[in-house]
C-alpha positions as CSV (number, residue, x, y, z in Angstrom):
1,M,12.0,10.9,22.4
2,K,11.5,7.4,23.4
3,G,12.8,6.1,20.1
4,S,16.1,8.0,20.2
5,A,17.8,5.3,22.1
6,R,17.5,2.8,19.3
7,P,20.8,2.8,17.4
8,G,21.4,1.8,13.8
9,L,20.0,2.3,10.4
10,L,16.7,0.7,11.2
11,A,16.0,3.5,13.7
12,V,16.1,5.9,10.8
13,I,14.4,4.0,7.9
14,G,12.3,1.5,9.9
15,P,8.8,3.2,9.5
16,G,9.6,3.8,5.8
17,L,10.4,0.1,5.3
18,V,7.2,-0.8,7.1
19,I,5.1,1.4,4.8
20,A,6.9,-0.1,1.8
21,A,6.2,-3.7,3.0
22,T,2.6,-2.9,3.9
23,G,1.9,-1.1,0.6
24,V,3.1,-3.8,-1.7
25,G,0.6,-6.6,-1.4
26,A,-1.6,-8.9,-3.4
27,G,-3.4,-6.2,-5.4
28,D,-0.1,-4.5,-6.2
29,L,1.5,-7.7,-7.5
30,A,-1.6,-8.5,-9.6
31,T,-2.0,-5.0,-10.9
32,A,1.7,-4.5,-11.9
33,G,1.8,-8.1,-13.3
34,L,-1.3,-7.7,-15.4
35,A,-0.3,-4.2,-16.6
36,G,3.2,-5.5,-17.7
37,A,1.6,-8.4,-19.6
38,A,-1.1,-6.2,-21.1
39,I,0.7,-3.1,-22.3
40,G,4.4,-3.7,-21.5
41,L,7.2,-1.3,-20.5
42,S,5.5,1.9,-21.6
43,V,3.6,2.0,-18.3
44,L,6.7,2.1,-16.0
45,W,6.5,5.8,-15.5
46,A,3.1,5.4,-13.8
47,V,4.7,3.3,-11.1
48,C,7.3,6.0,-10.4
49,F,4.6,8.8,-10.5
50,G,2.5,6.9,-8.1
51,A,5.4,6.5,-5.7
52,V,6.2,10.2,-5.8
53,M,2.6,11.1,-5.3
54,K,2.4,8.9,-2.2
55,F,5.6,10.4,-0.8
56,V,4.0,13.8,-1.0
57,L,0.8,12.6,0.7
58,T,2.6,10.7,3.5
59,E,5.1,13.5,4.1
60,G,2.1,15.9,4.5
61,L,0.4,13.8,7.1
62,A,3.7,13.4,9.0
63,R,4.1,17.1,9.0
64,W,0.6,17.6,10.4
65,Q,1.1,15.1,13.2
66,L,4.6,16.3,14.2
67,A,3.5,19.9,14.2
68,T,0.2,19.4,16.1
69,G,0.7,16.2,18.1
70,R,-2.5,14.9,16.7
71,T,-3.2,12.3,14.0
72,L,-4.7,13.4,10.7
73,L,-8.0,11.8,11.7
74,E,-8.0,13.9,14.8
75,G,-7.3,17.0,12.7
76,A,-10.1,16.2,10.2
77,V,-12.6,15.8,13.0
78,D,-11.5,18.9,14.8
79,H,-11.7,21.2,11.8
80,L,-14.2,19.4,9.5
81,G,-16.5,17.9,12.1
82,R,-17.4,14.4,13.3
83,G,-19.0,13.6,10.1
84,A,-15.4,13.1,8.7
85,A,-15.0,10.2,11.1
86,V,-18.4,8.7,10.1
87,I,-17.6,8.9,6.4
88,F,-14.1,7.4,7.0
89,L,-15.6,4.5,9.0
90,I,-18.2,3.8,6.2
91,Y,-15.2,3.7,3.8
92,L,-12.9,1.7,6.1
93,L,-15.1,-1.2,6.9
94,P,-15.7,-2.6,3.4
95,F,-12.1,-1.7,2.4
96,S,-10.8,-3.8,5.4
97,Y,-12.9,-6.8,4.3
98,V,-11.7,-6.5,0.7
99,V,-8.0,-6.0,1.5
100,G,-8.1,-8.7,4.2
101,A,-9.6,-11.3,1.7
102,A,-7.0,-10.3,-0.9
103,L,-4.1,-10.8,1.4
104,I,-5.3,-14.0,3.0
105,S,-5.9,-15.4,-0.5
106,A,-2.5,-14.3,-1.8
107,C,-0.7,-15.8,1.2
108,G,-2.6,-19.0,0.7
109,V,-1.8,-19.2,-3.1
110,T,2.0,-18.5,-2.6
111,S,2.3,-20.8,0.4
112,S,0.5,-23.6,-1.4
113,A,2.8,-23.2,-4.4
114,L,5.8,-23.4,-2.2
115,F,4.5,-26.4,-0.2
116,P,2.1,-28.4,-2.5
117,I,0.9,-30.8,0.1
118,F,-2.8,-30.6,-0.8
119,E,-4.3,-32.3,-3.9
120,D,-7.0,-29.6,-4.1
121,P,-5.3,-26.2,-4.7
122,A,-8.4,-24.4,-3.4
123,M,-8.1,-26.3,-0.1
124,G,-4.4,-25.5,0.1
125,Q,-5.1,-21.8,-0.5
126,F,-7.7,-21.8,2.2
127,V,-5.7,-23.7,4.8
128,F,-2.4,-21.8,4.3
129,G,-4.2,-18.5,4.1
130,A,-6.1,-19.2,7.4
131,I,-2.8,-20.3,9.1
132,L,-0.9,-17.2,8.1
133,S,-3.8,-15.0,9.0
134,V,-3.7,-16.5,12.5
135,V,0.1,-16.2,12.6
136,G,-0.2,-12.5,11.7
137,L,-2.9,-12.1,14.4
138,V,-0.7,-13.6,17.1
139,L,2.4,-11.6,16.1
140,V,0.4,-8.4,16.4
141,W,-1.4,-9.4,19.5
142,V,1.6,-10.4,21.6
143,G,4.4,-8.5,19.8
144,R,5.9,-5.1,20.4
145,Y,6.5,-2.5,17.6
146,A,10.3,-3.1,17.6
147,I,9.8,-6.8,16.8
148,F,7.1,-6.0,14.2
149,E,9.5,-3.5,12.5
150,R,12.4,-6.1,12.3
151,I,10.2,-8.7,10.8
152,M,9.0,-6.2,8.2
153,A,12.5,-5.2,7.4
154,V,13.6,-8.8,6.8
155,C,10.6,-9.3,4.5
156,V,11.4,-6.1,2.5
157,A,15.0,-7.3,2.1
158,V,13.9,-10.7,0.8
159,M,11.2,-9.5,-1.6
160,F,13.2,-6.6,-2.9
161,L,16.5,-8.5,-3.6
162,I,14.8,-11.5,-5.2
163,V,12.3,-9.7,-7.4
164,V,14.7,-6.9,-8.5
165,V,17.6,-9.3,-9.2
166,T,15.2,-11.5,-11.2
167,A,14.1,-8.5,-13.2
168,V,17.7,-7.4,-13.9
169,L,18.7,-11.0,-15.0
170,I,15.8,-11.4,-17.5
171,A,15.6,-7.8,-18.8
172,N,16.5,-7.6,-22.5
173,D,15.3,-4.2,-23.6
174,W,17.0,-1.6,-21.4
175,A,16.3,1.2,-23.9
176,G,12.6,0.4,-23.6
177,I,12.8,0.3,-19.8
178,A,14.5,3.8,-19.8
179,R,11.8,5.1,-22.2
180,G,9.0,3.6,-20.0
181,I,10.4,5.3,-16.9
182,F,11.4,8.7,-18.2
183,V,9.0,9.3,-21.2
184,P,5.5,9.4,-19.8
185,T,2.7,8.4,-22.2
186,L,-0.9,8.7,-21.2
187,P,-3.2,7.0,-23.7
188,M,-6.4,9.0,-24.1
189,P,-9.5,6.9,-24.3
190,G,-10.9,6.7,-27.8
191,D,-10.8,3.1,-29.0
192,E,-11.1,0.0,-26.8
193,A,-7.3,-0.6,-26.6
194,A,-6.5,3.0,-25.5
195,T,-9.3,2.9,-22.9
196,K,-7.8,-0.3,-21.5
197,Q,-4.3,1.2,-21.4
198,F,-5.6,4.3,-19.6
199,G,-7.3,2.1,-17.1
200,W,-4.1,0.3,-16.3
201,V,-2.3,3.6,-15.8
202,I,-4.9,4.7,-13.2
203,K,-4.7,1.3,-11.4
204,L,-0.9,1.4,-11.2
205,I,-0.8,5.0,-9.9
206,G,-3.6,4.4,-7.4
207,G,-2.9,0.9,-6.4
208,V,0.9,0.2,-6.2
209,G,2.3,1.4,-2.8
210,G,-0.9,1.4,-0.8
211,T,-3.8,3.8,-0.4
212,V,-5.6,3.9,3.0
213,T,-2.5,2.3,4.7
214,L,-0.7,5.6,4.0
215,L,-2.5,6.9,7.1
216,C,-0.9,4.2,9.2
217,Y,2.5,5.9,8.9
218,G,1.4,8.4,11.6
219,Y,0.9,5.6,14.1
220,W,4.2,3.9,13.2
221,I,6.3,7.1,13.7
222,R,4.5,7.5,17.0
223,E,5.5,4.0,18.0
224,A,9.0,4.8,16.9
225,G,9.1,7.8,19.2
226,R,9.0,10.6,16.6
227,D,6.9,13.3,18.2
228,Q,8.7,16.6,17.5
229,P,8.6,18.9,14.5
230,S,12.4,18.5,14.1
231,D,11.8,14.8,13.4
232,I,10.3,15.7,9.9
233,S,13.8,15.5,8.4
234,I,14.1,11.8,9.5
235,C,10.7,11.1,8.2
236,R,11.6,12.5,4.8
237,I,14.6,10.2,4.6
238,D,12.8,7.1,5.5
239,L,9.8,7.9,3.3
240,A,12.2,8.5,0.4
241,V,13.8,5.0,1.1
242,G,10.4,3.4,1.5
243,Y,8.9,4.7,-1.7
244,A,12.1,4.1,-3.7
245,V,11.9,0.5,-2.7
246,T,8.2,0.5,-3.6
247,A,8.9,2.0,-7.1
248,L,11.7,-0.4,-7.8
249,F,9.7,-3.4,-6.8
250,G,6.7,-2.3,-9.0
251,I,9.1,-1.6,-11.9
252,A,10.6,-5.1,-11.5
253,I,7.2,-6.8,-11.5
254,V,6.3,-5.0,-14.8
255,I,9.6,-6.0,-16.3
256,I,9.2,-9.6,-15.3
257,S,5.6,-9.8,-16.6
258,N,6.4,-8.0,-19.9
259,G,5.7,-10.4,-22.7
260,M,4.1,-13.0,-20.5
261,E,0.6,-14.3,-21.1
262,A,-1.7,-12.9,-18.5
263,Q,-3.1,-16.2,-17.3
264,G,-5.3,-16.2,-14.2
265,K,-6.7,-13.4,-12.1
266,G,-6.2,-12.1,-8.7
267,A,-3.8,-14.0,-6.4
268,N,-3.5,-16.9,-8.9
269,L,-1.7,-14.6,-11.3
270,I,1.3,-14.7,-9.0
271,L,1.5,-18.4,-9.4
272,N,1.1,-18.3,-13.2
273,M,3.8,-15.6,-13.4
274,A,6.1,-17.9,-11.4
275,N,5.4,-20.8,-13.7
276,Q,6.1,-18.8,-16.8
277,L,9.3,-17.4,-15.3
278,G,10.4,-21.0,-14.5
279,A,10.0,-21.9,-18.1
280,Q,12.5,-19.1,-18.9
281,V,15.1,-19.4,-16.2
282,G,14.4,-22.8,-14.6
283,S,13.0,-24.1,-11.4
284,V,15.4,-22.1,-9.2
285,G,14.1,-18.8,-10.7
286,R,10.5,-20.0,-10.1
287,W,11.1,-20.9,-6.5
288,A,13.0,-17.6,-5.9
289,F,10.2,-15.5,-7.3
290,L,7.6,-17.4,-5.2
291,I,9.7,-16.7,-2.1
292,G,9.9,-13.0,-2.9
293,A,6.2,-12.9,-3.7
294,W,5.4,-14.7,-0.4
295,A,7.5,-12.2,1.5
296,A,5.7,-9.3,-0.2
297,V,2.2,-10.6,0.6
298,F,2.9,-11.8,4.1
299,S,4.6,-8.6,5.1
300,S,1.6,-6.7,3.7
301,L,-0.8,-8.9,5.6
302,L,1.2,-8.3,8.8
303,G,1.3,-4.6,8.3
304,V,-2.4,-4.3,7.6
305,W,-3.3,-6.5,10.6
306,Q,-1.1,-4.2,12.8
307,A,-2.2,-0.9,11.4
308,I,-5.8,-0.9,10.2
309,P,-7.1,-1.5,13.8
310,F,-5.3,1.8,14.6
311,L,-7.4,3.6,12.1
312,F,-10.6,2.0,13.2
313,S,-9.9,2.7,16.9
314,D,-8.9,6.3,16.2
315,A,-12.0,7.0,14.1
316,V,-14.3,5.6,16.8
317,E,-12.5,7.6,19.5
318,R,-13.1,10.7,17.5
319,L,-16.9,10.1,17.6
320,K,-16.8,10.5,21.4
321,S,-16.4,13.8,23.3
322,K,-13.6,15.9,22.0
323,E,-12.7,17.1,25.4
324,E,-12.5,13.5,26.7
325,N,-10.4,12.2,23.9
326,A,-8.3,15.2,22.8
327,G,-4.9,14.0,21.8
328,S,-5.5,10.5,23.1
329,I,-3.2,7.8,21.8
330,V,-4.6,4.6,20.4
331,N,-3.4,1.6,22.6
332,T,-2.9,-1.7,20.9
333,R,-3.8,-3.4,24.2
334,K,-7.3,-1.9,24.3
335,K,-10.4,-4.0,23.7
336,L,-11.5,-1.9,20.7
337,Y,-8.2,-2.4,18.8
338,R,-8.1,-6.1,19.5
339,L,-11.7,-6.8,18.6
340,F,-11.2,-5.2,15.2
341,L,-7.9,-7.0,14.8
342,L,-9.7,-10.3,15.5
343,A,-12.4,-9.5,13.0
344,L,-9.9,-8.5,10.4
345,A,-8.1,-11.8,10.7
346,V,-11.2,-14.0,10.7
347,V,-14.1,-12.5,8.8
348,P,-12.5,-12.2,5.4
349,L,-11.9,-16.0,5.4
350,I,-15.5,-16.2,4.1
351,Q,-14.3,-14.9,0.8
352,V,-11.1,-16.9,0.4
353,A,-12.8,-20.0,-1.0
354,R,-14.9,-17.9,-3.5
355,P,-14.0,-16.5,-7.0
356,F,-11.6,-13.6,-6.3
357,A,-11.0,-11.5,-9.5
358,E,-13.7,-9.0,-8.7
359,L,-12.3,-8.3,-5.2
360,V,-8.8,-7.6,-6.5
361,T,-10.1,-5.1,-9.0
362,A,-12.4,-3.5,-6.3
363,Y,-9.3,-3.3,-4.0
364,A,-7.3,-1.3,-6.6
365,V,-10.2,1.0,-7.7
366,F,-11.7,1.4,-4.2
367,G,-8.4,2.4,-2.7
368,A,-7.6,4.8,-5.5
369,F,-10.6,6.9,-4.7
370,F,-9.1,7.6,-1.3
371,L,-6.0,9.4,-2.6
372,P,-7.7,12.6,-4.0
373,L,-9.7,12.9,-0.7
374,L,-6.5,12.6,1.3
375,A,-4.9,15.3,-0.9
376,L,-7.8,17.6,-0.4
377,V,-7.7,17.2,3.4
378,L,-4.0,17.9,3.5
379,M,-4.4,21.0,1.3
380,L,-7.0,22.3,3.8
381,L,-5.3,21.4,7.1
382,N,-1.6,22.0,6.2
383,S,-2.2,25.4,4.5
384,R,-3.4,27.1,7.7
385,R,-0.5,28.7,9.5
386,R,-2.5,29.1,12.8
387,W,-3.2,25.3,12.8
388,I,0.2,24.0,11.8
389,G,2.6,26.8,12.2
390,Y,4.6,28.8,9.7
391,Q,7.6,26.4,9.5
392,M,5.5,23.3,8.8
393,K,2.7,24.6,6.5
394,N,2.6,23.5,2.9
395,G,5.4,25.0,0.9
396,P,5.3,25.6,-2.9
397,L,6.5,22.0,-3.7
398,A,4.0,20.4,-1.4
399,T,1.2,22.5,-2.7
400,I,2.0,21.7,-6.3
401,G,2.3,18.0,-5.5
402,L,-1.0,17.9,-3.7
403,L,-2.7,19.9,-6.4
404,L,-1.4,17.6,-9.1
405,T,-2.6,14.6,-7.2
406,L,-6.1,16.1,-6.9
407,L,-6.3,17.2,-10.5
408,F,-5.0,13.9,-11.9
409,F,-7.7,11.9,-10.2
410,L,-10.4,14.4,-11.0
411,F,-9.3,14.1,-14.6
412,A,-9.3,10.3,-14.4
413,A,-12.8,10.4,-12.9
414,S,-14.0,12.6,-15.7
415,I,-12.7,10.1,-18.2
416,K,-14.5,7.2,-16.4
417,L,-17.7,9.2,-16.3
418,G,-17.4,10.1,-20.0
419,L,-17.2,13.8,-19.4
420,F,-14.0,14.1,-21.4
421,T,-12.6,12.1,-24.3
422,A,-9.8,12.3,-26.8
423,N,-12.2,12.7,-29.7
């Protein structure tokens, strides 16, 4: 293994920290903040459930890749046909635009709040967002994975410590927090209030912790040198750490926003949360929260800039001859990867100066539709012993987890379509 020579804790939990840093971005902060302000602590269980669900999904794709030596996209094309790559590309392109615009805008808002040098907030949002988009582009373009991993680990430490400590300091209802985490409540749509609460539950489960970016874990463990079935134990450890960080961060945001007035939409909600927090604990608390939020959104931007071009390049390669590209590894120095990286960093700037609330909602909902599809693919691929081997095929716990993920989102879809109600 090329990564076995890297000593220290980061060698074990690095990819897990990367997926945590990438998964917690603008949409996650906005979704958790709005949910906490709208319905309070009773929704905390949804953050935990979503983290466990995504652990199951990401562990499944890691098992597939370590057992077969092929990415999940490769496996989907091999066994489901090239149409899988076409469908994925149709989904990935608009998703990339939406998430890119969300992250650039959030980086601009938080940076402008930390450094208010522009009289026009919209101008500050655009300028800072554009600068950080280019910084992310340069870091990915010239950097190696080891450098990228260290930057992400620092951002995780900053965002986690600041936001979680802030939540602990202002929390005043620990019994309510415990009930919210350990006593799940799923409001069934009937009246307007219950329907709204149900919607927030779905958004929290689907949005916090990433959606499409889960697939990127396969490329990160490859960069880290994990390529043997025996490496699955290390992957389980670092995924457990990564999703524990994700869950605690989401819980902290809900606690901080509990009782606040949900002013603003999209990325601007972060600034309004900071201002209301400052009124409670002073300017130091406001600045600390903004620094933690900045670390969260910039690390997410950097992770997306590094990883989404992997997905695009891999999907395009799958459309070529199977014999020519069987088991081929996506190269970050190739033209296809870099062209998509450049487009990802530049094209969404068009949206940054425009009203943004619709994009944040689209990001959460659009991404959530991906999770049941991923669960279905993992159920199909990882259940065949002749494809993945007896030792690595889905066990009872993995099967139950994937089935619950699929059933939950089918149930949510039936609610949205009006096929099932509480009446």
